[in-house]
N, C-alpha and C positions, 0 to 999 in steps of 0.2 A: 730202854736206852738210858744212857748215863744224865743225868740232870745237868742243864746247863748252868754258866753262870750267870748271877742275877745281873752284871753289869752289860751282858748281851741283850739288848732289846730292839725285837723289830717295832716299827712304829705302824700307826693306821692311818692313812689317808695324808700322809706324806713319807718322804723318804729319809734313812738315816743313814750315812756311811757308816758300814760295821765297823771298819778300823781306823779311826781315825789318828790313831797315833803313830800306823806306819804314813799315811798323808803328809802329817807334821814333821815323821822324821825325813822323809824325802825332800820335803820342803827346806827344812834345817841342814841336811847335808848338802844341798845345792848351793844355800848362800855360805856356809863354811869352807866349801873346797875352792869357790870362784870369787866369793866375797858378794855383798848383797847386789851390786851393780851388771855383775859379769859372771852369771854360774857357767863352768864348763859345758860343753855341748852333750857329755852322757850323763850331768845331772839333770840338764833341760829334758832329754829324753825320757827319764824317770819320771821327771813331773808330770809331762804330758801325758805319758801312759797311764800314771795316777787319775787325771783326768777323766779316763776313758771308762766308763764302768758299764757293767754288767746288770741290767734292771730285770728284776725276777717279779713278777706282777702275781699275785694272790687272790682269785674270788672265790668267795664261799658259796652254796650253792640253794636251792629253794629254802624260803624261809630262815636263813641264818644270817649269822653276824659275824664281823671280821675276828671274835674271838677263837669261832671256830676254826680257823686257819693260823693263829698265834703261835702254836707249839712248832707247827713247819716253817713258819717265818724264823723264831729263834733259833731252830736248827741252821734254817739256812745262813743266816748270820754268822753264826758260829765256825761254820765251816766254809764258808763262800769264799774266804780272804777280803782283802782289803778294796778292791774293785767292786766288789758285788753290794748293791743298793735293793732292798725288800720291800715292795709297796705292799701291802696289804690293805687291799680295799674294803672301805666301810660307805661308800658312796650307797650302796644300795644296803638295806638290814630289814630283815623279817618281812612286813606285808608288801614293802615295795619290790622285791623280787618276784611279785605275782604280777606286776603292769607288764610283763610282756618281755619277750628275748628282744627286740628291734628297740624299746624304750630304753630298758637296760644297757644294753649295749651302747646307745647312743650318749646314754650318762658315761659310762666305763670310757669311751674313747675319745670324751670330753679331756677327762682327769688326764688319760695316757697323752695326750696333745701336748698339754701344759707341761707334764713332768718331762717328756722327752724334748721339749723346747727349752727348759732350762738346764739338761744334763747333757752331758756328753757322753751318749749312750752308744755303745758298741754293739752291745748284744741285748738282744728282748727275750726273754723266756717268760711264758705264761701257762700257771698251773691254775686249773679251774677243776673245783670239786661239784661233779652232778653238772646242774642247770649253770653253773659258773664255768664250764668249760665251753658250754654255748654261748653265753653271754661273752667270753672272750672271743670266739671266733667269729660272734657278729662285731665285735669292736674292731676286729682286725680288718673284715670286708667292707664296713661301713666307712672308714677312714683310710685312704692309700696314705696318708702322711704320717701314720703311726706304723704302718710298715717301714 
């Protein structure tokens, strides 16, 4: 696979808007076309759509660290478009994954609830490697507010 540009970076334990330039361009276009006080309806709908995000959550497996999912996070960031946010979880690392699926799932669910609460999440995708997949499934089943 081709090497990704250095400016494309996924972040751990927090979410980064992949293409902030597009979001800024939509906001600027809204102000330029209708003035700062009254953007036209078309520009408002573009801005509102830009706020809706597709949250992609990555969770490593048993004994792992967030760096194990870093390449995938960067790939998703570079190809996902402006509305994709990648959350490469580092709540659990190395030995903490041995605490059990229920404990790990509850910790992940806490992080997801906070992130979903502060973002306008339209879609949620979860990618887990090995035990990470089970942890994510438990987090979804444990907290109905995440779904």
